[in-house]
Phi, psi and omega in degrees: 000325181283333183230075187297340180272353179271136180233122179259127174261109189250135177237128178263115187221161171300157184303316182299323179290326176297319180294323176296323181293342177301333181271003178266134183299327187283344183268121183264333189209135170235150177236117183225175185261040175192164172269146176270159186284165176299324179296318178293322177298317179295323180297315179295318180298318180290325184284319187247359180058041177218137181270109180294147176244128177258139181215130176290131178256314185196174174248135181243181176204157173267122177269140176254121184245147181226162177289144179302337179275352182290127183282330180273115184243353181236139183220144167269169176296328176295320176301314181297321179298317179295321177298314182293336178262000180075028184241007184289157183297337177239145184283086177259138185257115178289141179228130180236166173272069184101149180254354180228144167076348183276153181292328180295312179297314180300317180296315181296317180296318181288317190271326184253312183277345180053042177096347177292166183268157177285152178298150183296337181278356180299136184254151178241123172263166182275348181199169177294325176299322179290328174299312180299316181297317181294316180296324181295336184257354184228106185301335183262013178267149176225121187256153179233114181219163175294139185297337180293347177276344188215356187273348185267100182283355175268353178269126186300318181292316179293326177297324177291327177299322184286354170273348183257329182226170177240149172277123176287158175258138179246151180297132184293144169290139177072355180229074181303137179088352176251147187234153182210164176254165183278059172273164188305314185295325179288329175289316181299315182282356180075017179280323181286126191284341183258047178276143178216163181268149169250118192236136172263140176238111187254136177226083175227134175272000181224170180276077182257202184297324179298315177296318181298318180291322177296318177300320180296316183294330183265353176273180190302311184295318178297319179294326176294328176295317177299317181294321179293334178275010178065028164262178180251118181304144180276339183241317183292131179301134178251104189268125178258104182256130175290145178247131182245133180274128176270120186273000178293144181300133178088349181269152179256206180266141178268000000 
């Protein structure tokens, strides 16, 4: 709306395909859930003679969803590792939005399995919506999706999802024995253990459309969009204010 003459051609792809597109001349910018290595940066620079720039945009998280009938609602990272390897005390079936190339699978393998493989019974859905649908119909399923698919309680569709499945609680980082869900304040404070970065990788040698869009995303309005989507802005301060209840008659909450 602010730049009516600017046109963005956007492609929604698995993370691995976005990384492949970095070597294509026509792609100016990719947004993925990780930083690329120095070796990958050098490869792009050598191939296209352009120095890529990485920039943090926001913080995301992986939400763990369970069926409303599931009795186990809290998990440690060790529990999740056992579930993903098929060794948990209860036969829970992991479900992802695809088993290859997605950022969710890559993050889980890197962060929880530390390079080990997923159990053979792990299921792949075609989308995050299908993960939610499968978990809602199967009490022994446990789903892994980006929190932006289910964390916004002001979104009518996401609110309907939360009538079909439940958000599991994971053991907090730095607070053993305490559990939390992937709400904004827990992601911001680093308590939720499956927190990840949302990173832009820009490859323009001039101040073109890619730079302009990146500037917009990291400025106030762009950061407010991330916050409104129930992610945590990477630049805009996220203020956690305590609220105190006034018990005097007629008074509300402060």
